[in-house]
N, C-alpha and C positions, 0 to 999 in steps of 0.2 A: 331035317325039315321040321319036325315037331319041336325041336329045341328052339328054333327061330320063332316059331309061333308063340312059344311061352314067353320069350323075351319081349316080343311086340306087345303082348297083353300087359306086361308089367309097365310098359311106357304109356299106357292110356291114361288120360286125365280123368280123375274121379270127380264128377260134378255133384254138388250138394243137392240133396232132395228138396224140391220146391215146397215152400211153406204155404199154408193156407192164406188167402188174401185177407181174411178178416183179422188175422193176427197182426199183419203189417199195418193195417189202417188204425188199429188200436194204439200201436206204438207211436205212430205219427201224431195222433190226437194228444197223447200225453206230452209229447215234445212241444207241441204248440201251447199247451196249458202252462208248461214250465217257462217258456219264453215270454208269455203274457205276464206271468207273475213277476219275472225278472224285470220286464219293462216297467210295470207298475211300481216296483220297488225302487228302480233307478229314478223314475220321475218323482217319486215321493221325496227321495233324499236330495235330488238335484233341482227340484222346482224352485223358482224365484221366491224368496222370502220377503215379507213386508218390511219396508224401510221405516225405521223409527225416526220421527221428526217432531220438533216442537213448533207449535203454531200459535198465532195471535189473530185478533180480529182487526181488520182495517177500519179505522175510525174516520167517519165523515165529520168535519169540523166546519162550523160557520164562523165567518169573521167579517167585521165591518171596518177593520183597521186598514192602515196603509199596506201596500205590497212590499215585501222584502226584495231588494234589488241585489244585495251582496252580503255574504257571510264571511266573517274573518275571526281570528282569535288574537288575544293580546294579554296585557297585564295592567294591573292598577299601579300607577306611579305617582310620586309626589313631586310637585314643582319646587317646593321648598324643603330641602333636606340637607342637614349639615352634620359633619363629624366635628365636634367642638374640641379645640386644642388650645394650648397656651402659646404666647408669643415667644417665650424663651424656654430653654432647656432647664429642667429642674426635677426635684423629687416630689412625688405626690404625697401630700400630708393626709388628705381625706377626700372622699367622694360622697356627696350628699344626695345622690339620686339613685334610683333603681329602675329597671325596665318596667315600662307601663306607667310611669309617673308623669303626670302633666306638669309642665313648667311654664312660668310666665317669662316674658321678655325681661332680661336683666337679673333674673333670679340666680343666686350663687349656686354653682354646680360642684365646685371643688376648690381646694386651696393647694398652692405649690409652696415648697419651702422657700421662705423669703429672708432667711437670716443674713445672707451675704448682701442682699439688696438693702436691708435695714441698716447694716453697718455702713454701707456706702452713702446712704441717705444722711445718717448722722454726721459723717465726715463732711458732706457737702453743706449741711446746715452750720457746722462749726466754721467752715471757710467763709460762709456768708456773713456770720457774725464778726469774724476777723476783718473782713473787707469793710463792713460798716464802721467798725471802730477806727480803722486807719483813715477812712474817709472823714470822720469827725475831727480827728487830730489835724489832718491837712487843712480842713476848713478853718480851724482856730489859728493855725500858723499863717494862713493866707490873710485872714482878717488883720492879724498883727502886722504882717508885712505891708499891707495896703495903708494902714495907719502910719507906719514908719515912713513910707514913701511920701505921704501927704505932708508930714512934718518936715521932711528933708526939703521938699519943694518950697515950702513957705520960708524956711530958714535961708535957703539959697537965694531967694528974692530979696531978703532983708540984709543978711550979714555976709553974703557972698561965699557960701559953702562950695567946696570944690566940685567940679563936674564928675569926678570919680565916685564921690559918695552918692551923688544923685543916680549915676548909672548902676551902682551896686544895689541901691534900693529898688530901681526898676527891675533888675535881673532877679532879685529875690522874689518879688511879687509875681513876675512872669513864670518863674520856675514852680512856684507853689500852685499857680493856676493850672499849669500843665500836669503837675502831679495829681491835682484834684480831678481833672478830666480823666486821667488814666485810672485812678481809683474808682471813679464813678462808673467807668466801663467795666472794671473788674467786678464791681458790685453787681452789675447787671448779669455778667457771666456766671457769677456764683449763684445768683437767684435762678437763672435758667438751669444751672446744674442741679439745684434742689428740685426744680419742677420735673426734670428728666428722671431723677431717682424716685420721685413720688409716682410718676407714671409707671415705672418699672415695678414698683411695689404693688401698684394697683393691678398690673398685669398678672401677678401671681394669684389673683382671685379670678377664677374662671366663671363666667356668667353665660346664661342662655342668650343666644343672639336674637331669638324670636319665640313667640308663644307656640308650644307644640307638645309632643309626647315623646318620651325617651323610649327608643326601640332597642337599643343595645348599650351595654356598659362595657367599655373597652379597657379600663385601667383600674388598678387597685392601689390602696395606700402603700407606700414604700417603693413603688415602681418609678422609673425615670420616664419622663415625657419630654418630647421635643417636637417643634413644628415641622421638622424635616426628618425623614427616615434616615437613621444613622446606623442601622443594623443592630445585631445583638438583641437585647431584651428591652430596647427603648421603644415606648409606645408613641404613637403619633396623634392620639386623641383620647379624650376622657369618655365621651359617650356620643351617640348619634341621636339627633333630635329631628322629628318630622312634624311639619305643619299639616295637621289632618284636614284643614280647610282648603288645602291646595291639591287634594287628590284628584286625579283624572285618569283617563285610559290612554294607553299608547298601543297602537296596533299597526302592523305591517300589512299593507295591501299590495297584492300583485299588480305590477305596473300595467298589465293588460286590462285590468278592471278599474283603474283609478278614475276613468272617465265617468264611473257611476257614483262617485263621491264628490260632494261639494260642501263648502263652508255653510254652517247653519242647518245642514240636513239632519232630520230626526233619526235617532239610533236607539235600538233596544239592546241593552246590555244584560247578559245573564252570567252571573258568577258561577264558576264550577262548584263552589261550596253550596250554593243555593240555586239549583237548576230550575226551580219553579218560580223564581222571583225575577220578573222582568223590570229592569230599572230604566226609566225614561232618561234619555241623554240626547246630546246633539254634537255635531262636528264643530270643534273649535277652529282648527286650522289644518291645512295640508302642508307639511314641510316641503318646501320647493327644492327637493333634491332626491335622487334615487340611489339605492344601493346596487351597484353594478354586480356585486357577487351574488346577491339573493334576488335581484330583479324586483325589488319591492320599493314602495314609497311609504314613509311614515305618516300616520294620521293621528292627530290629537282629538280626543273625544272627551267632553265634559259632562258630568252628571247634572241633571236638573236639580236634584236635592241630594245632599250627603246623608249617610246613615252610618251609625256605629259599626254595623256589620261589614262595611267596606274597609278593607285593610290593605296597606301597601304590599305590592308584589303578588297579589292574588291573581290566579289565572281566570280568564273569562272568555266569553264569546260575544261577538257583536253582530247585529243584523242591521245593515244600512237600509233604511226604508225610503220609499218614494212618496210622492204626494198622494193624498186621499183621492181615490177615483170615485166618480159619480156613478152610483149604481141604484137601480130601482129595487133590487133585492140583495140581501146579504150574499157575499161570495162564499163558495164552498171549496174546500180542498180536502184531500184524503191524507191522513197522517198515519204513517206506518213506522215500525222500528227500522233503524238504519241497517241492521243486519239482514232485513228481509229483501233488500234491493241488491241484486247481483248483476254483474256486467258480463255478458256473453256475446261474443262476435261483435263487440263495439256497441251493443245496445243494452239499456237497462231493462231488466225483467224481474218479475216476482213469480214464485211458485204458489198456485192456488191448490187447495185440497177440496175435492168434490167426490162424494161417494167412495171415500177411502182411497182415492187415486189422485195423483197430482197433475196439474195442468199448467202449462207455461203461459204467462201473460206479459206482453210488452207494456211498459209504463213510461211516463214522461216525468222526470224529477224537476220540481219547481225550485225548492230550496232545502237546505239542511241546517238544522239548528240543534246542536247537542246530539243526542242519540235518536232524534226523530227526523224523518224525511217527509216533506210535503210533496204530494204527487199532483200534477196538473191534469193528467189523463191516464187512463188505463184501468182504473177501479171506480166503483160506485159507492163503496163503503159497505161494511158488513161481511165481506168475504173473509174466509179463513185462509191465512197466508203462512208460509213456512218461514220461520225466523231462525231456526237452527236445525241443521241436518247435513248429510254428506254433500260433498262438492259435486260428485258425478251423478246427479239425479237425472232420470230419464222421463220423458213425457209418457204419462199413463202408468207409471210405476205404482204399485200398491204400497200404501204407507200405513203406519200406526201412529196416531196423534198423541202428543203430550201437550195438553192445552195449558196456556199461561194466562 
């Protein structure tokens, strides 16, 4: 019985001695402090950082000019431009022009080898002289035959010469008249042949078709040139000449907006090379056909005055303007960089910076010219706006400005 009691005592659970309450509270306090420090550290490393953006000032601009109805882009073109070639195939002897040289109408540009043409011309001239000599001989024989015929007729009336002699005299005179007529025609043919070879000799001298400027030199001495492309190394032109007085603008306008364009309408042209230079121009004509592939209509625009800085094939932008509106005060619009306007949810917006935080503002775009956008509503001018920054900006986000 004592043995069972000892066994039961060994099976008893030994419970830990209860610790003082003050010691437990201290450990809980230290745990809370550690958690707080960890929370602060996590917040410090994971807190949202300021976004770096580049900003600019929205400019309020006054204008008393006409309102822009439509913007488009195009190129400077020349109405008179020609690649000058020869009428016949031949070897180039010399080229007397270089790029940038101004030439007058009829000025000699190059010479083509004319040795074969000169030989043919000399032969034609010799044939002409031979025809002239034969014609003189026939005239002399005809004069003699007509005199013989006259004598035979007189003798026949007095002494009774046979009719055979009279007929023979008539035949000789008629034959010589026919030979004279044929030789006279041959003389005209020979003369025309000489004129043809003279023209072909003149064609070996290539001249400027009109006054202009040489913009490209396409052939060199020793090369073959032909009016038609025959493959190989045969050139089809000596040089390209442009009439600088015929420069104009060619622009494609979307057919949906062609109703805003009319003949004689004022246009402001801005060359890509000179973005601050607005060139007064006007619409010359609207080409009465549309391009079904691009859905555009071609419009010709003429410069009010030409300038040496305007060159063929230069890129440009045009602003089709409306009539001057009657205003008691100058009109105002807000000009901002094109990169500042963004399209979100089908609306045009800009991001404003206030107190180092960004604010979203809806705007109304009036027109675009080059890298600047004119706003009709949304800003008053003087605001700092974001022109460069991340795409995923959020309202109220903190930013760091880089001012331009």
